[in-house]
TIKEVEX-492996 format. One record per residue: x, y, z of N, C-alpha, C in turn; residue number from 1; residue in three letters. Coordinates in steps of 0.001 Angstrom, whole numbers, plus 500000, padded with zeros to 6 digits. Atoms other than C-alpha are relative to their C-alpha. Last residue first. Layout:
N
+--------+--------+--------+--------+--------+--------+--------+--------+--------+-----+-----+
:     nX :     nY :     nZ :    caX :    caY :    caZ :     cX :     cY :     cZ :   n : res :
+--------+--------+--------+--------+--------+--------+--------+--------+--------+-----+-----+
:      X :      Y :      Z :      X :      Y :      Z :      X :      Y :      Z : NUM : ALA :
...
+--------+--------+--------+--------+--------+--------+--------+--------+--------+-----+-----+
! end
This chain:
189
+--------+--------+--------+--------+--------+--------+--------+--------+--------+-----+-----+
:     nX :     nY :     nZ :    caX :    caY :    caZ :     cX :     cY :     cZ :   n : res :
+--------+--------+--------+--------+--------+--------+--------+--------+--------+-----+-----+
: 499576 : 498882 : 499110 : 524240 : 498428 : 467813 : 500779 : 499282 : 501151 : 189 : UNK :
: 499720 : 498355 : 500574 : 524333 : 496690 : 464359 : 500649 : 500752 : 501419 : 188 : UNK :
: 498678 : 500239 : 500703 : 524218 : 493013 : 465947 : 500731 : 501449 : 499744 : 187 : UNK :
: 499261 : 500069 : 498899 : 520976 : 494087 : 468100 : 501472 : 499866 : 499606 : 186 : UNK :
: 499969 : 498528 : 499362 : 519446 : 495649 : 464854 : 501061 : 499829 : 501203 : 185 : UNK :
: 498965 : 498920 : 500763 : 520293 : 492341 : 463011 : 500151 : 501221 : 500511 : 184 : UNK :
: 498872 : 500520 : 499700 : 518597 : 490125 : 465979 : 500961 : 500902 : 499148 : 183 : UNK :
: 499491 : 499409 : 498647 : 515542 : 492502 : 465818 : 501557 : 499385 : 500339 : 182 : UNK :
: 499856 : 498431 : 500426 : 515177 : 491883 : 462021 : 500644 : 500592 : 501502 : 181 : UNK :
: 498646 : 499859 : 500806 : 515386 : 488121 : 462777 : 500376 : 501433 : 499693 : 180 : UNK :
: 498795 : 500357 : 499290 : 512827 : 488215 : 465386 : 501250 : 500285 : 499109 : 179 : UNK :
: 499845 : 501329 : 499929 : 510623 : 490394 : 463008 : 500982 : 499471 : 501137 : 178 : UNK :
: 499079 : 500648 : 500938 : 509746 : 493775 : 463538 : 500047 : 498703 : 500045 : 177 : UNK :
: 500346 : 500402 : 501158 : 507321 : 495947 : 465151 : 500877 : 499579 : 498944 : 176 : UNK :
: 499552 : 499099 : 500758 : 508866 : 497310 : 468099 : 499677 : 499875 : 498746 : 175 : UNK :
: 500016 : 498637 : 499361 : 506615 : 495459 : 470435 : 500528 : 501131 : 499233 : 174 : UNK :
: 501282 : 499820 : 500453 : 506711 : 492249 : 468181 : 499751 : 501567 : 500411 : 173 : UNK :
: 500034 : 499517 : 501303 : 510570 : 492496 : 468395 : 498520 : 500280 : 499869 : 172 : UNK :
: 498982 : 498821 : 500103 : 510552 : 492822 : 472286 : 499550 : 500290 : 498552 : 171 : UNK :
: 501113 : 498926 : 499673 : 507848 : 490048 : 472651 : 500625 : 501507 : 499423 : 170 : UNK :
: 500987 : 499856 : 500923 : 510149 : 487772 : 470618 : 498955 : 501005 : 500176 : 169 : UNK :
: 499618 : 499048 : 501077 : 513305 : 489105 : 472569 : 498758 : 499570 : 498992 : 168 : UNK :
: 499421 : 500769 : 501293 : 511946 : 487297 : 475894 : 499974 : 500900 : 498771 : 167 : UNK :
: 501154 : 500107 : 500985 : 511467 : 489928 : 478565 : 500314 : 499365 : 498709 : 166 : UNK :
: 500784 : 500884 : 499324 : 513699 : 489944 : 481892 : 498787 : 499612 : 498753 : 165 : UNK :
: 499551 : 501241 : 499173 : 516826 : 491258 : 480720 : 499058 : 499111 : 500499 : 164 : UNK :
: 498999 : 500830 : 500719 : 515860 : 493559 : 477905 : 500396 : 498980 : 500700 : 163 : UNK :
: 500904 : 500677 : 500774 : 512987 : 495262 : 479988 : 500643 : 498776 : 499272 : 162 : UNK :
: 500531 : 501290 : 499412 : 515417 : 496237 : 482630 : 499089 : 498995 : 499177 : 161 : UNK :
: 499252 : 501109 : 500307 : 516744 : 498676 : 480186 : 499817 : 499026 : 500627 : 160 : UNK :
: 500216 : 500993 : 499113 : 513691 : 500564 : 480129 : 500901 : 498918 : 499658 : 159 : UNK :
: 500920 : 499536 : 498970 : 514040 : 504247 : 478849 : 499778 : 498974 : 501183 : 158 : UNK :
: 499750 : 498880 : 499007 : 517464 : 503636 : 477056 : 498820 : 500378 : 501036 : 157 : UNK :
: 498554 : 500316 : 499109 : 516915 : 500182 : 475664 : 500222 : 501277 : 501061 : 156 : UNK :
: 500260 : 501037 : 498888 : 513453 : 501148 : 474569 : 500968 : 499551 : 500828 : 155 : UNK :
: 501034 : 499159 : 498993 : 514620 : 504192 : 472888 : 499435 : 499107 : 501061 : 154 : UNK :
: 499231 : 499447 : 499018 : 517438 : 502039 : 471225 : 499247 : 500974 : 500943 : 153 : UNK :
: 499117 : 500985 : 499074 : 514828 : 499577 : 469863 : 500796 : 500757 : 501088 : 152 : UNK :
: 500790 : 500210 : 499108 : 512616 : 502412 : 468601 : 500628 : 498869 : 500933 : 151 : UNK :
: 500346 : 498884 : 498827 : 515372 : 503985 : 467066 : 499089 : 499458 : 500788 : 150 : UNK :
: 498509 : 500110 : 499274 : 516517 : 500512 : 465225 : 499876 : 501288 : 501103 : 149 : UNK :
: 500064 : 501340 : 498994 : 512804 : 500009 : 464042 : 501155 : 500280 : 501005 : 148 : UNK :
: 499663 : 501288 : 500586 : 512812 : 503444 : 462565 : 499958 : 498986 : 500998 : 147 : UNK :
: 498796 : 500472 : 499610 : 510932 : 506336 : 464470 : 500250 : 498696 : 499129 : 146 : UNK :
: 498859 : 499110 : 500337 : 508085 : 508635 : 463506 : 501572 : 499290 : 500089 : 145 : UNK :
: 500009 : 499188 : 500973 : 505152 : 506529 : 463272 : 501042 : 500592 : 499482 : 144 : UNK :
: 500221 : 500653 : 501173 : 505778 : 503745 : 465662 : 499925 : 500864 : 498539 : 143 : UNK :
: 498870 : 500631 : 500250 : 507239 : 506215 : 468053 : 499756 : 499309 : 499021 : 142 : UNK :
: 499126 : 498905 : 500771 : 504326 : 508405 : 467746 : 501390 : 499491 : 499595 : 141 : UNK :
: 500420 : 499560 : 501372 : 502005 : 505690 : 468731 : 500815 : 500725 : 498932 : 140 : UNK :
: 499677 : 501001 : 500865 : 503960 : 504686 : 471711 : 499648 : 500101 : 498483 : 139 : UNK :
: 498648 : 500269 : 500108 : 503917 : 508211 : 472861 : 500231 : 498776 : 499426 : 138 : UNK :
: 499644 : 499054 : 501271 : 500211 : 508425 : 472314 : 501354 : 500058 : 499674 : 137 : UNK :
: 500672 : 500752 : 501536 : 499497 : 505076 : 474305 : 500436 : 501200 : 498844 : 136 : UNK :
: 499228 : 500956 : 500057 : 501814 : 506526 : 477444 : 499488 : 499321 : 498478 : 135 : UNK :
: 498692 : 499363 : 500450 : 499948 : 510010 : 477170 : 501219 : 498539 : 499642 : 134 : UNK :
: 500026 : 499351 : 501312 : 496634 : 508247 : 477289 : 501355 : 500301 : 499617 : 133 : UNK :
: 499999 : 501119 : 500981 : 497565 : 506212 : 480128 : 499968 : 500385 : 498745 : 132 : UNK :
: 498593 : 500676 : 500036 : 498842 : 509358 : 482136 : 499867 : 498677 : 499127 : 131 : UNK :
: 499088 : 499078 : 501010 : 495522 : 511066 : 481158 : 501381 : 499381 : 499951 : 130 : UNK :
: 500240 : 500198 : 501512 : 493493 : 508212 : 482420 : 500885 : 500794 : 499231 : 129 : UNK :
: 499486 : 501299 : 500377 : 495519 : 508488 : 485902 : 499506 : 499640 : 498570 : 128 : UNK :
: 498609 : 500091 : 500325 : 494868 : 512064 : 485996 : 500563 : 498727 : 499777 : 127 : UNK :
: 499618 : 499331 : 500953 : 491096 : 511669 : 485720 : 501528 : 500201 : 499609 : 126 : UNK :
: 500153 : 500645 : 501202 : 490816 : 509050 : 488029 : 500114 : 500759 : 498659 : 125 : UNK :
: 499352 : 501137 : 500144 : 492673 : 510792 : 490637 : 499663 : 499151 : 498705 : 124 : UNK :
: 498707 : 499399 : 500216 : 490935 : 513948 : 490265 : 500908 : 498744 : 499614 : 123 : UNK :
: 500094 : 499201 : 501242 : 487414 : 512298 : 490390 : 501376 : 500179 : 499454 : 122 : UNK :
: 500058 : 501127 : 500812 : 488482 : 510360 : 493413 : 499963 : 500491 : 498601 : 121 : UNK :
: 499117 : 500028 : 500602 : 489520 : 513394 : 495668 : 500044 : 498918 : 498433 : 120 : UNK :
: 499878 : 498712 : 500558 : 486567 : 514546 : 497096 : 501284 : 499588 : 498966 : 119 : UNK :
: 498917 : 499218 : 499463 : 485313 : 510953 : 498006 : 500197 : 501245 : 499239 : 118 : UNK :
: 499761 : 499963 : 498725 : 482118 : 509201 : 497631 : 500906 : 501041 : 500665 : 117 : UNK :
: 501322 : 499297 : 499416 : 480728 : 509509 : 494078 : 500403 : 500386 : 501451 : 116 : UNK :
: 500345 : 498698 : 500995 : 484147 : 508729 : 492427 : 499027 : 500708 : 501005 : 115 : UNK :
: 499093 : 498881 : 499515 : 485008 : 506062 : 495271 : 500038 : 501209 : 499199 : 114 : UNK :
: 500286 : 499443 : 498897 : 481769 : 504538 : 494339 : 501095 : 500843 : 500804 : 113 : UNK :
: 500997 : 499028 : 500006 : 482598 : 504394 : 490767 : 499248 : 500568 : 501281 : 112 : UNK :
: 499556 : 498784 : 500302 : 485805 : 502754 : 491746 : 498963 : 500890 : 499485 : 111 : UNK :
: 499303 : 499164 : 498715 : 484130 : 500102 : 493501 : 500484 : 501303 : 499789 : 110 : UNK :
: 500996 : 499704 : 499160 : 481896 : 499094 : 490622 : 500393 : 500726 : 501225 : 109 : UNK :
: 500854 : 498862 : 500473 : 484647 : 498934 : 488335 : 499061 : 500575 : 500771 : 108 : UNK :
: 501018 : 499915 : 501007 : 486772 : 497093 : 490680 : 499215 : 500939 : 499246 : 107 : UNK :
: 501149 : 499239 : 499670 : 489980 : 497932 : 492457 : 499025 : 499812 : 498688 : 106 : UNK :
: 501106 : 499810 : 500964 : 492971 : 495894 : 492162 : 498897 : 500558 : 500356 : 105 : UNK :
: 501129 : 499921 : 499119 : 496379 : 495730 : 494158 : 498923 : 500819 : 498998 : 104 : UNK :
: 500774 : 498877 : 500696 : 498978 : 494096 : 492043 : 499087 : 500179 : 501134 : 103 : UNK :
: 500551 : 499489 : 498747 : 502053 : 491807 : 492994 : 499161 : 501250 : 499431 : 102 : UNK :
: 500847 : 498483 : 499816 : 503180 : 490271 : 489575 : 499389 : 500152 : 501315 : 101 : UNK :
: 500735 : 499861 : 498761 : 505594 : 487032 : 489327 : 499443 : 501328 : 500200 : 100 : UNK :
: 499356 : 500555 : 498682 : 507203 : 487732 : 485961 : 498753 : 499832 : 501031 :  99 : UNK :
: 498707 : 500565 : 500062 : 505679 : 488038 : 482714 : 501039 : 499349 : 500906 :  98 : UNK :
: 498909 : 499734 : 499331 : 502325 : 488529 : 483794 : 500892 : 499322 : 499436 :  97 : UNK :
: 499127 : 501239 : 499409 : 500011 : 488365 : 480907 : 500821 : 500654 : 501121 :  96 : UNK :
: 498858 : 499519 : 499291 : 497265 : 490852 : 479735 : 500527 : 498564 : 500631 :  95 : UNK :
: 499700 : 500742 : 498615 : 495033 : 489733 : 476837 : 500917 : 500804 : 500634 :  94 : UNK :
: 498491 : 500374 : 499660 : 493503 : 491672 : 473858 : 500082 : 499466 : 501400 :  93 : UNK :
: 499488 : 500568 : 501437 : 490387 : 492637 : 472137 : 501359 : 499485 : 500067 :  92 : UNK :
: 498528 : 499580 : 500252 : 488619 : 492946 : 475669 : 500334 : 499445 : 498408 :  91 : UNK :
: 498732 : 501079 : 499955 : 484922 : 492454 : 475703 : 501332 : 500479 : 499548 :  90 : UNK :
: 499906 : 500774 : 501117 : 482731 : 495693 : 476376 : 501005 : 499117 : 500052 :  89 : UNK :
: 500911 : 501190 : 499342 : 481992 : 497420 : 479692 : 499862 : 498971 : 498785 :  88 : UNK :
: 500856 : 500351 : 500819 : 483082 : 500554 : 477762 : 499046 : 498972 : 500539 :  87 : UNK :
: 500706 : 498656 : 500087 : 485634 : 502133 : 480313 : 498434 : 499327 : 499322 :  86 : UNK :
: 500267 : 499786 : 498991 : 486986 : 498555 : 481281 : 499041 : 501175 : 500208 :  85 : UNK :
: 500979 : 501061 : 499652 : 487021 : 497335 : 477935 : 499508 : 500549 : 501175 :  84 : UNK :
: 500981 : 499912 : 501108 : 489119 : 500384 : 476787 : 498624 : 499045 : 500467 :  83 : UNK :
: 500556 : 498558 : 499678 : 491221 : 500453 : 479892 : 498664 : 500056 : 499163 :  82 : UNK :
: 500635 : 499771 : 501408 : 492296 : 496712 : 479523 : 499155 : 501073 : 500094 :  81 : UNK :
: 501470 : 500375 : 500271 : 493978 : 497428 : 482698 : 499988 : 499839 : 498414 :  80 : UNK :
: 499915 : 501213 : 501039 : 497587 : 497914 : 484422 : 498365 : 500023 : 499904 :  79 : UNK :
: 501060 : 500413 : 499935 : 498563 : 501141 : 486627 : 499824 : 498881 : 498780 :  78 : UNK :
: 500640 : 499438 : 500812 : 502312 : 501853 : 487131 : 498370 : 499242 : 500067 :  77 : UNK :
: 500568 : 498630 : 499634 : 504475 : 501445 : 490066 : 499179 : 500687 : 499037 :  76 : UNK :
: 499996 : 499693 : 498325 : 506241 : 498263 : 489149 : 499592 : 501740 : 500045 :  75 : UNK :
: 498971 : 500334 : 499100 : 505879 : 497964 : 485191 : 499512 : 500279 : 501527 :  74 : UNK :
: 500178 : 499152 : 498705 : 503298 : 497782 : 482344 : 500930 : 499449 : 501125 :  73 : UNK :
: 499496 : 500457 : 498969 : 504223 : 496661 : 478614 : 499556 : 500611 : 501136 :  72 : UNK :
: 499709 : 499220 : 498907 : 502495 : 497310 : 475542 : 500552 : 499005 : 501067 :  71 : UNK :
: 499937 : 498578 : 500222 : 501723 : 496135 : 471831 : 500386 : 501042 : 501371 :  70 : UNK :
: 499728 : 499520 : 498822 : 502747 : 492379 : 471799 : 500054 : 501551 : 499757 :  69 : UNK :
: 499863 : 498462 : 500182 : 501138 : 490998 : 468595 : 500127 : 500586 : 501298 :  68 : UNK :
: 500615 : 499288 : 499133 : 501082 : 487104 : 468626 : 500309 : 501606 : 499869 :  67 : UNK :
: 500686 : 498952 : 501000 : 502345 : 485571 : 465241 : 499327 : 501066 : 501137 :  66 : UNK :
: 498932 : 499365 : 500697 : 504839 : 483193 : 466961 : 499297 : 501227 : 499330 :  65 : UNK :
: 499666 : 498923 : 498917 : 501838 : 482103 : 469165 : 501098 : 500679 : 499509 :  64 : UNK :
: 498276 : 500284 : 500062 : 500371 : 480555 : 465819 : 500463 : 501139 : 501430 :  63 : UNK :
: 499946 : 501697 : 499987 : 496378 : 480608 : 466652 : 501541 : 499605 : 500048 :  62 : UNK :
: 500068 : 500564 : 501267 : 497132 : 484422 : 467463 : 499852 : 498475 : 500013 :  61 : UNK :
: 499785 : 501271 : 500262 : 496654 : 486463 : 470681 : 499650 : 499469 : 498492 :  60 : UNK :
: 501039 : 500481 : 500634 : 496746 : 490238 : 470770 : 500263 : 498463 : 499654 :  59 : UNK :
: 499686 : 500794 : 501103 : 499131 : 491447 : 473588 : 498615 : 499598 : 499349 :  58 : UNK :
: 501368 : 499854 : 500824 : 499441 : 493581 : 476679 : 500128 : 499362 : 498719 :  57 : UNK :
: 499926 : 499780 : 501249 : 502487 : 492209 : 478935 : 498412 : 500123 : 499263 :  56 : UNK :
: 501234 : 500516 : 500932 : 502733 : 492762 : 482470 : 500077 : 500377 : 498538 :  55 : UNK :
: 500211 : 499457 : 501199 : 505773 : 493217 : 484665 : 499044 : 499195 : 499292 :  54 : UNK :
: 500138 : 500565 : 501044 : 506526 : 492986 : 488307 : 499847 : 500488 : 498522 :  53 : UNK :
: 498699 : 500560 : 500549 : 506176 : 494487 : 491535 : 499635 : 498975 : 498807 :  52 : UNK :
: 499023 : 499780 : 499093 : 503592 : 496772 : 493019 : 501456 : 499390 : 499894 :  51 : UNK :
: 499038 : 500983 : 499731 : 501531 : 496933 : 490062 : 501003 : 500281 : 500909 :  50 : UNK :
: 498679 : 499184 : 500057 : 498411 : 499256 : 490320 : 500917 : 498821 : 500214 :  49 : UNK :
: 499033 : 500438 : 499056 : 495337 : 497489 : 489038 : 501267 : 500760 : 500114 :  48 : UNK :
: 498961 : 499114 : 500056 : 492138 : 498520 : 487368 : 500836 : 499818 : 501085 :  47 : UNK :
: 499212 : 499547 : 499065 : 489613 : 495770 : 487366 : 500958 : 500991 : 499341 :  46 : UNK :
: 500737 : 499532 : 498817 : 486539 : 494655 : 485667 : 500550 : 500766 : 501057 :  45 : UNK :
: 499119 : 499533 : 499069 : 487898 : 493961 : 481954 : 499210 : 500512 : 501350 :  44 : UNK :
: 500238 : 498498 : 499658 : 485188 : 492311 : 480192 : 500868 : 500200 : 501008 :  43 : UNK :
: 500463 : 499822 : 498665 : 486454 : 488812 : 478715 : 499849 : 501602 : 500232 :  42 : UNK :
: 501360 : 500079 : 499926 : 486707 : 488500 : 474886 : 499407 : 499956 : 501631 :  41 : UNK :
: 500947 : 499524 : 500944 : 490318 : 487590 : 475024 : 498819 : 499832 : 500100 :  40 : UNK :
: 499957 : 500782 : 501377 : 491565 : 486654 : 478362 : 499219 : 500971 : 498842 :  39 : UNK :
: 501227 : 499606 : 500571 : 492562 : 488773 : 481414 : 500042 : 499425 : 498534 :  38 : UNK :
: 501017 : 499710 : 499052 : 494829 : 487157 : 483630 : 498772 : 500838 : 499614 :  37 : UNK :
: 500774 : 498964 : 500660 : 497216 : 485305 : 481358 : 498588 : 500306 : 501141 :  36 : UNK :
: 501393 : 500242 : 500126 : 499599 : 483571 : 483581 : 499418 : 501206 : 499253 :  35 : UNK :
: 500498 : 500513 : 501507 : 503378 : 483620 : 482333 : 498435 : 499822 : 500236 :  34 : UNK :
: 499294 : 499595 : 501140 : 504780 : 484239 : 486110 : 499440 : 499215 : 498697 :  33 : UNK :
: 498798 : 501036 : 500210 : 502140 : 483585 : 488904 : 500636 : 500601 : 498606 :  32 : UNK :
: 500221 : 500795 : 501259 : 499877 : 486517 : 489656 : 501159 : 499257 : 499604 :  31 : UNK :
: 498807 : 500260 : 500585 : 499810 : 487949 : 493300 : 499922 : 498854 : 498791 :  30 : UNK :
: 499559 : 501443 : 500555 : 496984 : 489433 : 494752 : 501447 : 499986 : 499295 :  29 : UNK :
: 498564 : 500295 : 500462 : 496009 : 492624 : 496800 : 499800 : 498498 : 499364 :  28 : UNK :
: 499732 : 501436 : 499754 : 492484 : 493783 : 497004 : 501212 : 499822 : 499362 :  27 : UNK :
: 498873 : 500884 : 500728 : 491726 : 497544 : 496931 : 500230 : 498409 : 500705 :  26 : UNK :
: 500378 : 500472 : 501309 : 488274 : 498946 : 498144 : 501155 : 499374 : 499252 :  25 : UNK :
: 500882 : 501166 : 499389 : 489281 : 499438 : 501707 : 499227 : 499408 : 498726 :  24 : UNK :
: 499289 : 501094 : 499737 : 492263 : 501637 : 500091 : 498994 : 498750 : 500760 :  23 : UNK :
: 499399 : 500450 : 501451 : 489970 : 504091 : 498613 : 500659 : 498538 : 500440 :  22 : UNK :
: 501188 : 500396 : 500838 : 487862 : 504716 : 501762 : 500509 : 499237 : 498862 :  21 : UNK :
: 500772 : 500935 : 499156 : 490718 : 504967 : 504079 : 499080 : 499314 : 499271 :  20 : UNK :
: 499243 : 500975 : 500015 : 492357 : 507428 : 501623 : 499811 : 498664 : 500515 :  19 : UNK :
: 500290 : 500273 : 501442 : 489188 : 509645 : 501264 : 501172 : 498808 : 499716 :  18 : UNK :
: 501147 : 500703 : 500152 : 489214 : 509680 : 505231 : 499718 : 499284 : 498567 :  17 : UNK :
: 500164 : 501519 : 499524 : 492644 : 510456 : 505496 : 499007 : 499374 : 500072 :  16 : UNK :
: 500604 : 499885 : 498557 : 492449 : 513407 : 503062 : 500385 : 498467 : 500549 :  15 : UNK :
: 501034 : 500923 : 499754 : 494606 : 512883 : 499734 : 499549 : 499945 : 501633 :  14 : UNK :
: 499776 : 500173 : 498417 : 497034 : 515515 : 498576 : 498578 : 499458 : 500270 :  13 : UNK :
: 501173 : 499245 : 499165 : 496910 : 515013 : 494815 : 500641 : 499685 : 501487 :  12 : UNK :
: 501055 : 499587 : 500670 : 499272 : 513457 : 491914 : 499053 : 500913 : 500564 :  11 : UNK :
: 499199 : 499195 : 500964 : 502803 : 512838 : 493581 : 498880 : 500882 : 499254 :  10 : UNK :
: 499542 : 498622 : 499459 : 500822 : 511684 : 496597 : 500747 : 500825 : 499030 :   9 : UNK :
: 501183 : 499104 : 500040 : 499009 : 509087 : 494444 : 500349 : 501489 : 500772 :   8 : UNK :
: 500474 : 499793 : 501282 : 502436 : 507281 : 493618 : 498951 : 501122 : 499853 :   7 : UNK :
: 499072 : 499228 : 500055 : 503605 : 507455 : 497315 : 499582 : 500324 : 498566 :   6 : UNK :
: 500048 : 498640 : 499326 : 500208 : 506078 : 498359 : 501000 : 500780 : 499481 :   5 : UNK :
: 501145 : 499613 : 500800 : 500303 : 503280 : 495418 : 499853 : 501473 : 500875 :   4 : UNK :
: 499562 : 499491 : 501269 : 503825 : 502265 : 496852 : 498810 : 500877 : 499134 :   3 : UNK :
: 499164 : 498743 : 499876 : 502840 : 502288 : 500617 : 500348 : 500495 : 498575 :   2 : UNK :
: 500609 : 498857 : 499942 : 500021 : 499936 : 500100 : 500871 : 501434 : 499944 :   1 : UNK :
+--------+--------+--------+--------+--------+--------+--------+--------+--------+-----+-----+
! end
């Protein structure tokens, strides 16, 4: 709980009563390594804060080699199939813990109650949504404006730990190249 408190304290000052109400809705859990914890066509019912671990967002395919990894979330970040969470419609992608992952989760209904009951709920919700949007926008801009090599170098610079724990096949999919092309990029740099 200390990590999420530190994260939220950077966003806003939260009264003790709002904090107590909010944390009463959080449920801790540990997801085993490699477990898919939101499957294709399920409705996302949680937003979770990652206390430890790495989560992959991906589109599954019949041939696992053709899966499309389009995002990662790390310690001290929120994770959700946010579009499904907001629309209450089935997810078009999956969430998988790449490492053993500890999370604190709040359900859709409980979050709505936090919004209605606390003074700070809407502000935190809006600012968290804005941060998720900025991450998505940044990724799209990278894909449109940078070469595959530049995307790899940027990823290496911004998230060096990712390259130590995430299989290269997921990284190649994430930067939009084949595993062979990533191998050539890695040899050049």
